C-alpha positions in Angstrom: 0.0 0.0 0.0 1.3 3.5 -0.9 1.9 5.2 2.4 2.1 8.6 0.9 -1.6 8.7 0.2 -2.9 7.3 3.5 -4.4 9.7 6.0 -5.1 9.2 9.7 -8.8 9.2 10.4 -8.5 10.9 13.8 -11.2 13.0 15.1 -10.8 16.7 15.8 -10.5 16.2 19.6 -7.5 13.8 19.1 -5.8 16.2 16.7 -6.3 19.1 19.1 -4.9 17.0 22.0 -1.8 16.1 19.9 -1.2 19.6 18.6 -1.6 21.1 22.1 0.9 18.7 23.6 3.3 19.4 20.8 3.0 23.1 21.2 3.9 22.8 24.8 6.9 20.6 23.9 8.0 23.1 21.3 7.9 25.8 24.0 9.9 23.6 26.3 12.5 23.0 23.6 12.8 26.8 23.1 13.3 27.1 26.8 16.1 24.6 26.9 17.8 26.5 24.0 17.6 29.7 26.0 19.0 27.9 29.1 22.0 26.7 27.1 22.5 30.2 25.6 22.4 31.6 29.2 24.9 28.9 30.3 22.5 27.5 32.9 23.9 24.7 35.0 24.1 21.5 33.0 22.1 19.4 35.5 19.2 21.9 35.3 19.2 21.7 31.5 19.4 17.9 31.6 16.4 17.8 33.9 14.4 19.9 31.4 15.5 17.6 28.5 14.2 14.6 30.5 10.9 16.4 31.0 10.7 17.0 27.2 11.5 13.3 26.5 8.7 12.3 28.9 6.3 14.6 27.2 7.2 13.2 23.7 6.7 9.7 25.1 3.2 10.8 26.1 2.5 12.1 22.6 3.7 8.8 21.2 1.6 6.7 23.5 -1.6 8.7 22.7 -0.9 8.5 19.0 -0.1 4.7 19.2 -3.4 4.2 21.1 -5.4 6.1 18.5 -3.5 4.2 15.7 -4.5 0.9 17.2 -8.1 1.9 17.6 -8.5 3.4 14.2 -5.9 2.8 11.5 -4.9 -0.7 12.5 -8.5 -1.8 13.3 -9.7 -0.5 9.9 -6.9 -2.2 7.9 -7.4 -5.5 9.7 -11.2 -5.3 9.0 -10.3 -4.8 5.3 -8.1 -8.0 5.4 -4.8 -6.1 5.3 -2.6 -8.2 7.6 0.5 -6.2 6.5 -0.5 -3.7 9.1 0.7 -6.1 11.8 4.3 -6.1 10.5 4.2 -2.4 10.0 3.0 -1.9 13.5 5.7 -4.2 15.0 8.4 -2.3 13.1 7.1 0.9 14.5 6.9 -0.4 18.1 10.4 -1.8 17.9 11.7 1.5 16.6 10.0 3.3 19.4 11.6 1.1 22.0 15.2 1.7 20.9 
């Protein structure tokens, strides 16, 4: 299946949740950049980076949940078992 033409069938609430979370993360990243420019103590910067990584993990988990409940479910219903291999590759990549 051509992945360039597929669209995620997420509802507006999900999209809004994901975008809001990513906007907050974007702000956190800008904050870390400013901390580095101001030569803030390394441990403080590393703690903020850890917080950003946790926030990104939260976005990934939400998106993975929605992916299972919509995209994967729909493709399995259509008899497309390739989605299982695709999903496994994605999960293994996320766990690195």
